[in-house]
Backbone as JSON, one array per atom type, in Angstrom:
{
  "sequence": "XXXXXXXXXXXXXXXXXXXXXXXXXXXXXXXXXXXXXXXXXXXXXXXXXXXXXXXXXXXXXXXXXXXXXXXXXXXXXXXXXXXXXXXXXXXXXXXXXXXXXXXXXXXXXXXXXXXXXXXXXXXXXXXXXXXXXXXXXXXXXXXXXXXXXXXXXXXXXXXXX",
  "N": [[99.15, 107.28, 81.1], [96.68, 106.46, 83.44], [93.18, 106.24, 83.75], [90.45, 106.3, 85.98], [87.15, 105.18, 85.74], [83.87, 105.86, 86.56], [80.34, 105.38, 87.08], [76.84, 106.02, 87.56], [76.54, 105.86, 90.4], [74.68, 106.67, 92.13], [73.27, 107.08, 95.26], [75.17, 105.72, 96.7], [77.35, 105.89, 98.9], [79.39, 104.62, 100.53], [80.05, 102.41, 98.89], [80.95, 103.77, 96.63], [83.23, 104.96, 97.73], [84.77, 102.64, 98.17], [85.09, 101.84, 95.54], [86.55, 103.97, 94.4], [88.87, 103.76, 95.94], [89.77, 101.26, 95.04], [90.27, 101.83, 92.34], [92.29, 103.79, 92.54], [94.26, 102.26, 93.81], [94.8, 100.56, 91.74], [96.17, 102.15, 90.09], [95.02, 104.49, 88.98], [95.2, 107.75, 87.75], [93.6, 109.85, 87.33], [90.13, 110.6, 87.77], [87.01, 109.92, 86.36], [83.67, 110.64, 86.41], [80.66, 109.52, 85.22], [78.08, 110.48, 85.72], [74.82, 110.55, 87.44], [75.14, 110.84, 90.25], [73.66, 111.72, 92.42], [73.76, 112.64, 95.19], [75.65, 115.05, 97.13], [77.5, 113.84, 98.92], [78.52, 111.62, 97.61], [80.19, 112.78, 95.7], [82.2, 113.74, 97.37], [83.61, 111.44, 97.96], [85.18, 110.99, 95.8], [88.07, 111.5, 95.63], [91.68, 112.01, 95.67], [92.83, 111.97, 93.24], [92.9, 114.0, 90.27], [89.6, 114.98, 89.4], [86.73, 114.58, 87.3], [83.43, 115.41, 86.37], [80.14, 114.67, 85.09], [76.67, 115.53, 84.82], [73.84, 113.43, 85.46], [70.62, 111.97, 84.58], [69.38, 111.56, 87.01], [70.36, 113.38, 88.73], [69.51, 115.94, 90.64], [69.74, 118.19, 92.42], [71.6, 120.32, 91.34], [73.1, 122.57, 92.01], [74.03, 122.01, 94.62], [75.6, 119.77, 94.05], [77.51, 120.91, 92.32], [78.77, 122.64, 94.13], [79.9, 120.77, 95.91], [81.72, 119.6, 94.15], [83.41, 121.78, 93.64], [84.5, 122.02, 96.18], [86.22, 119.82, 96.37], [87.96, 120.41, 94.42], [87.37, 119.6, 91.84], [86.49, 119.16, 88.33], [83.65, 120.3, 86.74], [81.73, 119.18, 84.16], [79.23, 119.74, 83.4], [76.4, 118.86, 81.5], [77.8, 117.43, 79.7], [81.01, 117.03, 78.16], [84.21, 117.74, 76.62], [87.44, 116.61, 77.21], [91.02, 116.73, 77.45], [93.49, 114.43, 78.02], [96.71, 113.26, 78.57], [97.29, 113.6, 75.86], [95.1, 112.51, 74.59], [91.81, 112.75, 73.34], [88.85, 113.0, 75.1], [85.52, 112.41, 75.33], [82.79, 113.0, 77.46], [79.72, 112.06, 78.77], [76.49, 111.56, 80.28], [74.73, 109.84, 78.96], [72.04, 109.72, 78.55], [70.95, 111.57, 76.88], [70.37, 111.88, 73.59], [70.93, 114.0, 71.92], [73.09, 115.25, 73.22], [74.99, 113.22, 73.1], [75.31, 112.97, 70.31], [76.3, 115.56, 69.75], [78.8, 115.6, 71.09], [80.08, 113.35, 69.98], [80.39, 114.15, 67.39], [82.72, 115.59, 67.35], [84.65, 113.72, 67.02], [86.13, 112.23, 69.16], [88.84, 110.43, 70.81], [87.98, 108.68, 72.75], [84.78, 107.88, 74.11], [83.07, 108.32, 76.93], [80.51, 107.07, 78.95], [77.5, 106.47, 80.87], [74.54, 105.54, 82.34], [73.01, 103.25, 81.31], [73.58, 101.21, 83.06], [74.97, 99.02, 82.3], [77.93, 97.39, 81.26], [80.09, 98.48, 78.63], [82.19, 98.18, 75.87], [83.15, 99.21, 73.02], [84.15, 99.76, 69.72], [83.5, 102.23, 67.38], [84.1, 103.09, 64.34], [86.63, 105.48, 64.48], [86.27, 105.97, 67.17], [86.25, 104.92, 70.52], [83.87, 103.57, 72.53], [83.04, 103.58, 75.88], [81.51, 102.23, 78.71], [81.43, 102.02, 82.1], [79.73, 100.44, 83.6], [77.81, 100.08, 86.59], [77.37, 101.22, 90.01], [75.12, 100.74, 91.34], [71.94, 99.23, 91.3], [72.66, 97.04, 89.61], [73.62, 93.83, 88.43], [76.23, 93.01, 88.89], [78.56, 95.05, 90.46], [80.52, 97.45, 88.93], [83.46, 99.24, 87.83], [85.67, 101.11, 85.66], [89.02, 100.92, 84.34], [91.18, 102.69, 82.42], [93.98, 102.62, 80.42], [95.62, 105.07, 78.93], [97.93, 105.17, 77.42], [98.47, 102.55, 76.49], [96.01, 101.78, 75.54], [94.6, 99.88, 76.87], [91.86, 98.44, 78.52], [90.3, 97.77, 81.56], [87.92, 96.1, 83.5], [86.77, 96.49, 86.75], [85.53, 94.7, 89.5], [83.43, 95.6, 92.14], [82.97, 94.94, 95.52], [79.83, 94.16, 97.11]],
  "CA": [[98.25, 107.75, 82.13], [95.51, 105.61, 83.67], [92.03, 106.95, 84.3], [89.38, 105.51, 86.59], [85.85, 105.59, 85.21], [82.73, 105.44, 87.38], [79.05, 105.92, 86.68], [75.63, 105.52, 88.2], [76.79, 105.53, 91.8], [73.48, 107.11, 92.83], [73.62, 107.57, 96.6], [75.95, 104.66, 97.34], [78.55, 106.58, 99.37], [80.44, 103.66, 100.95], [80.47, 101.63, 97.71], [81.75, 104.68, 95.81], [84.53, 105.05, 98.39], [85.51, 101.39, 97.89], [85.42, 101.85, 94.11], [87.64, 104.94, 94.2], [90.08, 103.16, 96.53], [90.23, 100.2, 94.13], [90.82, 102.47, 91.14], [93.57, 104.42, 92.9], [95.21, 101.16, 94.06], [95.15, 99.98, 90.43], [97.02, 103.11, 89.38], [94.3, 105.61, 88.36], [95.81, 109.07, 87.96], [92.48, 110.77, 87.2], [88.84, 109.94, 87.92], [85.94, 110.51, 85.56], [82.37, 110.12, 86.81], [79.74, 109.72, 84.1], [76.77, 110.95, 86.11], [73.92, 109.94, 88.41], [75.74, 110.9, 91.58], [72.45, 112.01, 93.19], [73.97, 113.43, 96.4], [77.01, 115.58, 97.26], [78.39, 112.94, 99.66], [79.19, 110.76, 96.63], [81.27, 113.59, 95.14], [83.27, 113.82, 98.39], [84.37, 110.19, 97.94], [85.99, 110.94, 94.57], [89.29, 112.27, 95.9], [92.92, 111.24, 95.55], [93.32, 112.21, 91.88], [92.03, 114.98, 89.63], [88.31, 114.37, 89.11], [85.85, 115.22, 86.32], [82.07, 114.92, 86.55], [79.0, 115.15, 84.32], [75.39, 115.28, 85.48], [72.96, 112.44, 84.87], [69.19, 112.24, 84.66], [68.92, 111.46, 88.4], [71.03, 114.43, 89.51], [68.5, 116.99, 90.69], [70.22, 119.4, 93.09], [72.85, 120.59, 90.63], [73.89, 123.57, 92.75], [74.72, 121.32, 95.72], [76.64, 118.93, 93.45], [78.58, 121.81, 91.86], [79.49, 123.1, 95.32], [80.71, 119.63, 96.37], [82.83, 119.46, 93.2], [84.36, 122.87, 93.92], [85.17, 121.73, 97.47], [87.32, 118.86, 96.19], [88.8, 120.88, 93.32], [87.04, 118.82, 90.64], [85.98, 119.85, 87.16], [82.27, 119.97, 86.38], [81.51, 119.27, 82.72], [77.78, 119.95, 83.24], [75.71, 117.73, 80.87], [78.76, 116.69, 78.88], [82.13, 117.85, 77.71], [85.38, 117.12, 76.01], [88.68, 116.93, 77.91], [92.2, 116.1, 76.88], [94.41, 113.88, 79.01], [97.8, 112.5, 77.96], [97.21, 113.7, 74.4], [93.89, 111.83, 74.09], [90.56, 113.51, 73.47], [87.88, 112.16, 75.79], [84.18, 112.96, 75.49], [82.11, 112.44, 78.62], [78.3, 112.4, 78.93], [75.82, 110.49, 81.02], [74.24, 108.87, 77.98], [70.59, 109.76, 78.47], [70.54, 112.57, 75.9], [70.87, 111.6, 72.24], [71.47, 115.26, 71.41], [74.41, 115.46, 73.83], [75.87, 112.18, 72.52], [75.61, 113.37, 68.93], [77.12, 116.77, 69.78], [80.16, 115.26, 71.49], [80.64, 112.38, 69.04], [80.71, 114.87, 66.15], [84.11, 116.06, 67.47], [85.51, 112.54, 66.81], [87.11, 112.02, 70.22], [89.44, 109.1, 70.86], [87.14, 107.88, 73.65], [83.51, 108.45, 74.54], [82.71, 107.68, 78.19], [79.13, 107.33, 79.36], [76.88, 105.53, 81.8], [73.09, 105.54, 82.18], [72.36, 101.95, 81.09], [74.0, 100.3, 84.13], [75.59, 97.86, 81.65], [79.26, 97.66, 80.71], [80.22, 98.53, 77.17], [83.5, 98.49, 75.3], [82.88, 99.0, 71.61], [84.73, 100.75, 68.83], [82.69, 102.61, 66.22], [85.03, 103.91, 63.56], [87.82, 105.82, 65.27], [85.89, 106.28, 68.55], [86.01, 103.79, 71.42], [82.82, 103.88, 73.49], [83.2, 102.82, 77.12], [80.59, 102.41, 79.83], [82.01, 101.18, 83.14], [78.73, 99.73, 84.38], [77.21, 100.89, 87.64], [77.54, 100.84, 91.42], [73.75, 100.72, 91.87], [71.0, 98.53, 90.42], [73.36, 96.22, 88.62], [73.86, 92.49, 88.94], [77.6, 93.09, 89.38], [78.98, 96.45, 90.53], [81.78, 97.57, 88.23], [84.05, 100.49, 87.37], [86.66, 100.82, 84.63], [90.35, 101.52, 84.37], [91.65, 102.83, 81.05], [95.36, 103.05, 80.25], [95.62, 105.86, 77.7], [99.15, 104.88, 76.64], [98.39, 101.24, 75.85], [94.63, 101.57, 75.1], [94.07, 98.71, 77.58], [90.73, 98.74, 79.39], [90.03, 96.71, 82.52], [86.73, 96.27, 84.34], [87.0, 96.06, 88.13], [84.32, 94.39, 90.24], [83.42, 96.18, 93.47], [82.11, 94.14, 96.42], [78.56, 94.77, 97.57]],
  "C": [[97.05, 106.8, 82.21], [94.39, 106.45, 84.27], [91.01, 105.96, 84.84], [88.05, 106.07, 86.15], [84.75, 104.99, 86.08], [81.45, 106.0, 86.77], [77.96, 105.32, 87.53], [75.9, 105.01, 89.62], [75.56, 105.82, 92.65], [73.88, 107.54, 94.23], [74.44, 106.55, 97.39], [77.33, 105.19, 97.78], [79.67, 105.59, 99.7], [80.96, 102.85, 99.76], [81.31, 102.5, 96.78], [83.14, 104.84, 96.41], [85.38, 103.82, 98.13], [85.95, 101.36, 96.43], [86.59, 102.79, 93.83], [88.94, 104.38, 94.76], [90.64, 102.07, 95.62], [90.87, 100.79, 92.87], [92.18, 103.1, 91.42], [94.64, 103.35, 93.16], [95.67, 100.52, 92.76], [95.93, 100.96, 89.56], [96.31, 104.27, 88.7], [94.95, 106.93, 88.75], [94.8, 110.19, 87.76], [91.21, 109.95, 87.35], [87.82, 110.68, 87.07], [84.63, 109.83, 85.96], [81.35, 110.52, 85.76], [78.29, 109.98, 84.52], [75.92, 109.99, 86.93], [74.65, 109.72, 89.74], [74.63, 110.91, 92.63], [72.68, 112.85, 94.44], [75.43, 113.89, 96.5], [77.98, 114.66, 98.01], [79.13, 111.98, 98.74], [80.38, 111.5, 96.01], [82.47, 113.59, 96.1], [84.12, 112.56, 98.44], [85.36, 110.12, 96.78], [87.22, 111.84, 94.69], [90.51, 111.37, 95.75], [93.56, 111.38, 94.19], [92.42, 113.29, 91.29], [90.74, 114.3, 89.17], [87.49, 115.25, 88.17], [84.47, 114.58, 86.46], [81.14, 115.47, 85.47], [77.74, 114.83, 85.13], [74.6, 114.24, 84.71], [71.51, 112.8, 85.08], [68.62, 112.11, 86.07], [69.63, 112.45, 89.32], [70.13, 115.66, 89.49], [69.02, 118.29, 91.32], [71.6, 119.75, 92.54], [73.72, 121.6, 91.36], [74.67, 122.92, 93.89], [75.84, 120.43, 95.18], [77.8, 119.77, 92.94], [79.42, 122.29, 93.04], [80.4, 121.99, 95.85], [81.91, 119.43, 95.45], [83.87, 120.55, 93.42], [85.16, 122.58, 95.19], [86.33, 120.75, 97.31], [88.23, 119.25, 95.02], [88.57, 120.15, 92.02], [86.55, 119.72, 89.52], [84.58, 119.36, 86.85], [82.09, 120.21, 84.89], [80.04, 119.44, 82.38], [77.14, 118.71, 82.61], [76.63, 116.88, 80.01], [79.86, 117.61, 78.42], [83.24, 117.02, 77.13], [86.61, 117.57, 76.79], [89.83, 116.26, 77.17], [93.12, 115.69, 78.01], [95.44, 113.05, 78.25], [97.71, 112.48, 76.43], [96.01, 113.0, 73.78], [92.67, 112.7, 74.33], [89.47, 112.59, 73.99], [86.57, 112.93, 75.93], [83.51, 112.25, 76.66], [80.67, 112.96, 78.66], [77.66, 111.28, 79.73], [75.3, 109.42, 80.07], [72.74, 108.87, 77.82], [70.08, 110.72, 77.41], [71.18, 112.27, 74.54], [71.52, 112.85, 71.64], [72.88, 115.51, 71.93], [75.41, 114.44, 73.27], [76.28, 112.57, 71.11], [76.53, 114.58, 68.88], [78.58, 116.43, 70.08], [80.83, 114.29, 70.51], [81.04, 113.04, 67.73], [82.15, 115.4, 66.16], [85.13, 114.94, 67.29], [86.57, 112.39, 67.89], [87.75, 110.63, 70.09], [88.57, 108.14, 71.66], [85.86, 108.64, 73.94], [83.08, 107.67, 75.77], [81.29, 108.06, 78.57], [78.67, 106.25, 80.34], [75.44, 105.31, 81.39], [72.46, 104.15, 82.08], [72.6, 100.96, 82.22], [74.6, 99.01, 83.57], [76.95, 98.26, 81.06], [79.23, 97.64, 79.19], [81.66, 98.88, 76.83], [83.38, 98.17, 73.82], [83.51, 100.13, 70.79], [83.78, 100.97, 67.65], [83.53, 103.58, 65.42], [86.24, 104.22, 64.42], [87.54, 106.01, 66.76], [85.65, 105.0, 69.34], [85.02, 104.24, 72.49], [82.96, 102.97, 74.7], [82.12, 103.22, 78.12], [81.1, 101.47, 80.92], [81.02, 100.28, 83.87], [78.23, 100.65, 85.48], [77.56, 100.35, 89.02], [76.19, 100.8, 92.12], [72.87, 100.06, 90.83], [71.69, 97.84, 89.26], [73.6, 94.85, 89.24], [75.26, 92.4, 89.55], [78.0, 94.55, 89.36], [80.38, 96.57, 89.95], [82.16, 99.03, 87.96], [85.11, 100.11, 86.35], [87.97, 101.53, 84.85], [90.88, 101.51, 82.95], [93.08, 103.36, 81.06], [95.44, 103.76, 78.89], [96.84, 105.58, 76.83], [99.02, 103.58, 75.86], [97.02, 100.93, 75.24], [94.02, 100.33, 75.76], [92.99, 99.15, 78.55], [90.44, 97.52, 80.26], [88.78, 97.06, 83.32], [87.04, 95.71, 85.72], [85.67, 95.83, 88.81], [84.47, 94.92, 91.67], [82.48, 95.37, 94.36], [80.85, 94.91, 96.85], [78.76, 95.4, 98.91]]
}
């Protein structure tokens, strides 16, 4: 199973749509957004595969974002959560809360997905692989990630401005 990972899209609706299209074309079978959506229109672009979302520090109207997630049949993990896909345990948080990171990392997931820094990260710490796909806003290069859970292969995709 391949999962598409996005973060820090902020209010970049068209760019988010291009990113989701690129991820789906590359074979993403699920989408995980690591927060800082900022507006419900960004949520509406994350369709075409089962979608999971967490809130970031720039997500203020949480009720409107939750409603948008319900409209597309997505799963809201609130500030952070643990999901299982293809037999892999995946922790997801925005990355701005040390407490949330520590809480989720204590469960020793296979993967820990986060955003917040607007910088890509692919680093293994013990048994946990930490991935940050980068950002679609305020980044030198706009990037998202594609993770193949079967092969553990991670690819960064560049999204045009």
